[in-house]
C-alpha positions as CSV (number, residue, x, y, z in Angstrom):
1,M,14.5,-12.6,12.6
2,E,17.1,-11.0,10.4
3,E,16.3,-9.4,7.0
4,Q,17.2,-12.5,5.0
5,E,15.0,-14.6,7.2
6,I,12.1,-12.2,6.7
7,L,12.7,-12.2,3.0
8,K,12.6,-16.0,3.0
9,F,9.4,-15.9,5.0
10,L,7.8,-13.5,2.5
11,K,8.9,-15.6,-0.4
12,K,7.3,-18.7,1.2
13,K,4.0,-17.0,2.0
14,K,3.6,-15.1,-1.3
15,P,2.5,-18.1,-3.4
16,E,0.0,-19.0,-0.8
17,I,-1.5,-15.5,-1.0
18,D,-1.5,-15.6,-4.8
19,E,-3.3,-19.0,-4.7
20,I,-6.1,-17.4,-2.6
21,I,-6.3,-14.4,-5.0
22,E,-6.6,-16.8,-7.9
23,K,-9.5,-18.6,-6.1
24,Y,-11.5,-15.5,-6.4
25,L,-9.9,-14.0,-9.5
26,P,-9.2,-16.9,-11.8
27,R,-6.9,-16.4,-14.7
28,K,-9.5,-17.7,-17.1
29,V,-13.0,-16.3,-17.2
30,T,-15.8,-18.8,-17.1
31,E,-19.6,-18.6,-17.0
32,E,-19.4,-20.0,-13.5
33,W,-17.1,-17.2,-12.3
34,L,-19.2,-14.5,-13.9
35,K,-22.3,-15.8,-12.2
36,F,-20.5,-16.1,-8.9
37,T,-19.2,-12.6,-9.1
38,F,-22.0,-10.6,-10.8
39,G,-25.0,-12.9,-10.4
40,K,-27.1,-14.6,-13.1
41,P,-27.3,-12.4,-16.2
42,R,-30.6,-11.0,-17.3
43,Y,-29.5,-11.4,-20.9
44,K,-26.1,-12.9,-21.7
45,Y,-22.5,-12.3,-20.6
46,N,-19.6,-11.8,-23.0
47,L,-16.6,-13.8,-21.7
48,D,-14.0,-12.2,-24.0
49,S,-14.7,-8.7,-22.7
50,A,-14.4,-9.8,-19.1
51,Q,-11.1,-11.6,-19.9
52,K,-9.5,-8.7,-21.8
53,S,-10.8,-5.7,-19.8
54,L,-10.5,-7.1,-16.3
55,I,-8.7,-10.4,-15.7
56,D,-5.8,-10.0,-18.2
57,P,-4.8,-6.5,-16.8
58,I,-5.2,-7.8,-13.2
59,W,-2.9,-10.7,-13.7
60,N,-0.5,-8.8,-15.9
61,F,0.0,-6.6,-12.8
62,L,-0.1,-9.2,-10.1
63,D,2.4,-11.4,-11.8
64,R,5.0,-8.6,-11.7
65,G,5.6,-9.2,-8.1
66,G,4.9,-7.1,-5.0
67,K,5.6,-8.1,-1.5
68,R,2.1,-9.1,-0.4
69,W,3.0,-7.8,3.0
70,R,-0.6,-6.6,3.9
71,P,-2.1,-10.1,3.8
72,I,0.9,-11.4,5.8
73,L,0.4,-8.7,8.3
74,F,-3.3,-9.8,8.6
75,L,-2.3,-13.4,9.2
76,L,0.4,-12.6,11.7
77,I,-2.0,-10.4,13.7
78,A,-4.5,-13.2,13.7
79,E,-1.9,-15.6,15.1
80,A,-0.6,-13.1,17.6
81,I,-4.0,-12.7,19.2
82,G,-4.2,-16.5,19.5
83,K,-6.4,-17.5,16.6
84,N,-5.9,-20.0,13.8
85,S,-5.0,-17.9,10.8
86,E,-5.7,-20.8,8.4
87,K,-9.5,-20.3,8.9
88,L,-9.1,-16.7,7.9
89,K,-6.8,-16.9,4.9
90,D,-9.4,-15.9,2.4
91,F,-10.0,-12.6,4.1
92,A,-6.3,-11.7,4.2
93,I,-6.3,-10.8,0.5
94,I,-8.9,-8.1,0.8
95,P,-6.4,-5.1,1.4
96,E,-4.0,-6.6,-1.2
97,I,-6.5,-6.6,-4.0
98,I,-7.5,-3.0,-3.2
99,H,-3.8,-2.0,-2.9
100,N,-3.0,-3.1,-6.4
101,G,-6.1,-1.3,-7.7
102,T,-4.9,1.9,-6.1
103,I,-1.5,1.6,-7.8
104,M,-3.1,1.2,-11.2
105,I,-5.1,4.4,-10.8
106,D,-2.2,6.2,-9.1
107,D,0.0,5.6,-12.1
108,V,-2.6,7.1,-14.4
109,E,-3.0,10.2,-12.1
110,D,0.8,10.6,-11.8
111,K,1.4,9.8,-15.4
112,G,3.8,7.1,-14.3
113,D,5.9,5.2,-16.8
114,L,7.2,2.2,-14.9
115,R,5.8,0.0,-12.2
116,R,7.6,-3.0,-10.8
117,G,10.1,-2.8,-13.6
118,K,7.6,-2.9,-16.5
119,P,5.5,-0.3,-18.3
120,A,2.6,1.0,-16.1
121,L,-0.6,-0.7,-16.8
122,H,-2.2,2.3,-18.7
123,K,0.8,2.3,-21.0
124,I,-0.2,-1.2,-22.1
125,Y,-4.0,-1.3,-22.0
126,G,-4.9,2.4,-22.1
127,E,-6.1,4.7,-19.3
128,D,-9.7,3.7,-19.7
129,I,-9.0,0.0,-18.9
130,A,-6.5,0.8,-16.1
131,I,-9.0,3.1,-14.3
132,N,-11.9,0.7,-14.7
133,T,-9.8,-2.3,-13.5
134,G,-8.5,-0.3,-10.6
135,N,-12.1,0.7,-9.6
136,F,-13.2,-2.9,-9.9
137,M,-10.4,-3.9,-7.5
138,Y,-11.6,-1.3,-5.0
139,Y,-15.0,-3.0,-4.5
140,F,-14.6,-6.6,-5.6
141,P,-13.0,-7.7,-2.2
142,L,-16.3,-7.0,-0.4
143,L,-17.6,-10.0,-2.3
144,I,-15.2,-12.2,-0.3
145,L,-17.0,-11.1,2.9
146,I,-20.4,-11.4,1.3
147,K,-19.8,-14.9,0.0
148,N,-18.6,-16.1,3.4
149,K,-21.1,-14.3,5.5
150,D,-22.5,-17.5,7.0
151,K,-19.2,-17.9,8.9
152,F,-19.7,-14.8,11.1
153,K,-22.3,-13.3,13.4
154,P,-24.2,-10.4,11.7
155,E,-22.7,-7.8,14.2
156,T,-19.2,-9.1,13.2
157,L,-19.9,-8.6,9.5
158,L,-21.4,-5.2,10.2
159,K,-18.1,-4.1,11.9
160,A,-16.1,-5.5,9.0
161,Y,-18.2,-3.6,6.4
162,E,-17.9,-0.4,8.5
163,I,-14.1,-0.8,8.6
164,Y,-14.0,-1.4,4.8
165,L,-16.2,1.7,4.0
166,Q,-14.4,4.1,6.3
167,E,-10.9,3.1,5.1
168,M,-11.9,3.3,1.5
169,T,-13.3,6.8,2.1
170,N,-10.1,7.8,3.9
171,L,-8.0,6.5,1.0
172,S,-9.5,8.9,-1.5
173,F,-8.9,11.8,0.8
174,G,-5.3,10.9,1.3
175,Q,-4.8,10.5,-2.4
176,G,-6.5,13.8,-3.0
177,M,-4.1,15.6,-0.6
178,D,-1.1,14.1,-2.3
179,I,-2.3,15.1,-5.8
180,Y,-3.1,18.6,-4.7
181,W,0.3,19.1,-3.2
182,H,2.4,17.7,-6.0
183,K,0.6,20.0,-8.4
184,G,2.5,22.7,-6.5
185,K,-0.4,23.9,-4.5
186,G,1.2,23.6,-1.1
187,D,4.7,24.8,-0.4
188,E,3.9,25.5,3.2
189,I,2.7,22.0,4.1
190,K,3.1,21.2,7.8
191,E,4.8,17.9,8.8
192,K,1.7,16.8,10.7
193,E,-0.4,17.4,7.6
194,Y,2.0,15.3,5.6
195,M,1.7,12.5,8.2
196,Q,-2.1,12.7,8.0
197,M,-1.9,12.3,4.2
198,C,0.3,9.2,4.6
199,A,-2.0,7.8,7.3
200,Y,-4.8,7.9,4.8
201,K,-3.1,7.2,1.5
202,T,-0.8,4.4,2.7
203,G,-1.7,3.7,6.3
204,C,-5.4,3.0,5.8
205,L,-4.9,-0.3,3.9
206,S,-2.6,-1.7,6.5
207,R,-4.9,-0.4,9.2
208,M,-7.8,-2.1,7.3
209,A,-5.8,-5.4,7.3
210,A,-5.2,-5.2,11.0
211,K,-8.7,-4.2,12.1
212,L,-10.3,-6.8,9.9
213,A,-8.0,-9.4,11.3
214,V,-9.0,-8.5,14.9
215,V,-12.7,-8.1,14.2
216,L,-13.0,-11.4,12.2
217,C,-11.2,-13.2,15.0
218,G,-13.8,-11.9,17.4
219,G,-11.5,-9.4,19.1
220,N,-13.0,-6.3,20.9
221,D,-13.1,-2.7,19.6
222,E,-10.2,-1.6,21.9
223,L,-7.8,-4.2,20.5
224,A,-8.9,-3.5,16.9
225,E,-8.2,0.3,17.4
226,K,-4.8,-0.2,19.0
227,I,-3.6,-2.8,16.6
228,G,-5.0,-0.7,13.8
229,K,-2.9,2.3,15.1
230,V,0.3,0.2,14.9
231,A,-0.7,-0.9,11.4
232,E,-1.3,2.7,10.4
233,A,2.1,3.6,11.7
234,I,3.6,0.8,9.6
235,G,1.9,2.3,6.5
236,V,3.2,5.7,7.2
237,A,6.7,4.4,7.9
238,F,6.6,2.2,4.8
239,Q,5.7,5.3,2.7
240,I,8.6,7.3,4.2
241,Q,11.0,4.4,3.5
242,D,9.6,4.2,-0.1
243,D,10.3,7.9,-0.6
244,I,13.8,7.4,0.7
245,L,14.5,4.5,-1.6
246,D,13.2,6.6,-4.6
247,I,16.1,9.0,-4.2
248,T,18.8,6.8,-2.8
249,L,18.8,3.5,-4.8
250,T,21.1,3.0,-7.7
251,G,22.2,0.2,-10.0
252,E,20.7,-3.3,-9.5
253,A,18.8,-2.3,-6.4
254,R,17.1,0.4,-8.4
255,E,16.0,-2.2,-11.0
256,K,14.5,-4.4,-8.2
257,F,12.7,-1.4,-6.8
258,G,10.9,-1.2,-10.2
259,K,10.5,2.6,-10.6
260,S,12.5,5.0,-12.7
261,F,15.2,7.2,-10.9
262,G,13.8,10.2,-9.0
263,N,10.2,9.4,-9.8
264,D,8.9,11.4,-6.9
265,I,10.9,14.4,-8.1
266,K,9.4,14.1,-11.5
267,E,5.9,13.9,-9.9
268,G,6.7,17.0,-7.8
269,K,5.9,15.1,-4.6
270,R,6.1,16.9,-1.2
271,T,7.7,14.1,0.7
272,L,8.8,14.3,4.3
273,M,12.3,14.9,3.1
274,V,11.2,17.7,0.9
275,L,9.3,19.4,3.7
276,Y,12.3,19.1,6.0
277,T,14.6,20.5,3.4
278,L,12.3,23.5,2.7
279,K,12.3,24.2,6.4
280,K,16.1,24.1,6.8
281,A,17.4,25.3,3.4
282,T,18.7,28.7,2.4
283,E,16.3,30.8,0.3
284,E,18.3,30.0,-2.8
285,D,18.2,26.3,-2.3
286,K,14.5,26.4,-1.3
287,K,13.6,28.4,-4.4
288,R,15.5,26.0,-6.7
289,L,14.0,22.9,-5.2
290,I,10.5,24.2,-5.5
291,E,11.2,25.2,-9.1
292,I,12.4,21.7,-10.1
293,L,9.5,20.0,-8.3
294,N,7.0,22.3,-10.0
295,K,8.5,21.6,-13.4
296,H,7.7,17.9,-13.2
297,T,10.9,17.4,-15.0
298,D,12.2,14.1,-16.3
299,D,15.7,15.5,-16.9
300,F,18.3,13.4,-15.1
301,R,20.5,16.3,-14.2
302,E,17.7,18.4,-12.7
303,K,16.4,15.4,-10.7
304,E,19.9,14.8,-9.4
305,E,20.2,18.4,-8.5
306,A,17.0,18.3,-6.5
307,I,18.2,15.1,-4.7
308,L,21.6,16.7,-3.9
309,I,19.8,19.7,-2.3
310,I,17.7,17.3,-0.2
311,K,20.7,15.3,0.9
312,K,22.7,18.5,1.7
313,Y,20.4,19.2,4.7
314,N,20.5,15.6,6.0
315,A,16.8,15.1,5.2
316,V,17.2,11.4,4.5
317,D,18.5,10.7,8.0
318,Y,15.8,12.8,9.4
319,A,13.1,10.8,7.5
320,K,14.7,7.5,8.6
321,N,14.7,8.5,12.3
322,K,11.1,9.8,12.0
323,A,9.9,6.5,10.5
324,R,11.4,4.5,13.3
325,E,10.1,6.9,16.0
326,I,6.5,6.6,14.7
327,L,6.7,2.8,14.7
328,E,8.3,2.5,18.2
329,E,5.7,4.7,19.8
330,A,2.8,2.7,18.2
331,W,4.3,-0.7,19.1
332,K,4.6,0.4,22.8
333,E,0.8,0.9,22.9
334,V,0.0,-2.6,21.6
335,E,2.8,-4.7,23.0
336,S,1.1,-5.3,26.4
337,L,-2.1,-6.4,24.7
338,L,-0.4,-9.4,23.0
339,K,0.7,-12.4,24.9
340,E,4.3,-13.5,24.4
341,S,4.4,-16.0,21.5
342,E,6.3,-16.9,18.4
343,A,3.7,-15.1,16.3
344,K,4.1,-11.9,18.4
345,R,7.9,-12.1,17.9
346,L,7.5,-12.6,14.2
347,L,5.0,-9.7,14.0
348,K,7.5,-7.3,15.6
349,Q,10.4,-8.4,13.5
350,F,8.2,-8.2,10.3
351,V,7.1,-4.7,11.3
352,Y,10.6,-3.4,11.6
353,Y,11.7,-5.1,8.4
354,L,9.2,-3.0,6.5
355,I,10.9,0.3,7.4
356,E,14.5,-1.0,7.1
357,R,14.1,-2.8,3.8
358,K,16.6,-2.1,1.0
359,V,14.2,-2.6,-1.9
């Protein structure tokens, strides 16, 4: 499937995903939803506070877009292992809700200005609302499993809970590594350490999607681990591609990307391209790149200077090749476990689209 076909496929699936999200997170707060979500109140719920502090920020954010590729990955994996994904659609949104919560909090931590072409959520609602909403979205998706527990054997549910808990724990460690490094605390970061950060910060939610899909379909542990490894590789490769787009997109494509130019430079992020450049650069270029990153500058010329240093050492090409290499190695491990089918073909094409996308 070519890129345009994949984009068409994503466009078709996105409204279906949003419809399921709205089933559990309705746009209008009601007493019924509050009781469904939080249980019967001991005293009395205040509908307006729930609307303004949770639901409005959530839908302000979700309505901006996003590819919804994690739920689609979940559904494609279910189909590829021979199950009817229609019966599992509700569970596909679990990693997507968490993902959007992580972005809300990430923007506060990084002091981000733009997200998906609009002011970051904390710029509109304040840091307190953004952090609280993000935290709510970390744990709310467990409710989807709890409310549907009669559909699964107890041991299946236990595995699903274990996957959820472990990946959420990993997520915080990955984010912690990233924060520590872009504060200028790690100029001698090893490439493998960076990869581990990506595996936890970005890879864990795609791995969660994959492993939940396998487990809820009744698949065994070996299949869950191997498909989870492919999904983790997707997450790592997706992060690398995101970093590439941050410093290479211009004009209309930049607007579609929805982040300000050179955002990672401003945040001082030690991306794979930065690590490669620091390894290959002259002392003068290395010193200047670190200096700009540590300044957290929003000056256009300084960000452009840093990007030119990165490009000078062909770090963009290196990162592109590394992303593809990671993915190809992971796919080889799982390919023999999946029977030939249209779902398997779509899954493979979808996986490669994610690292070759232009926005």
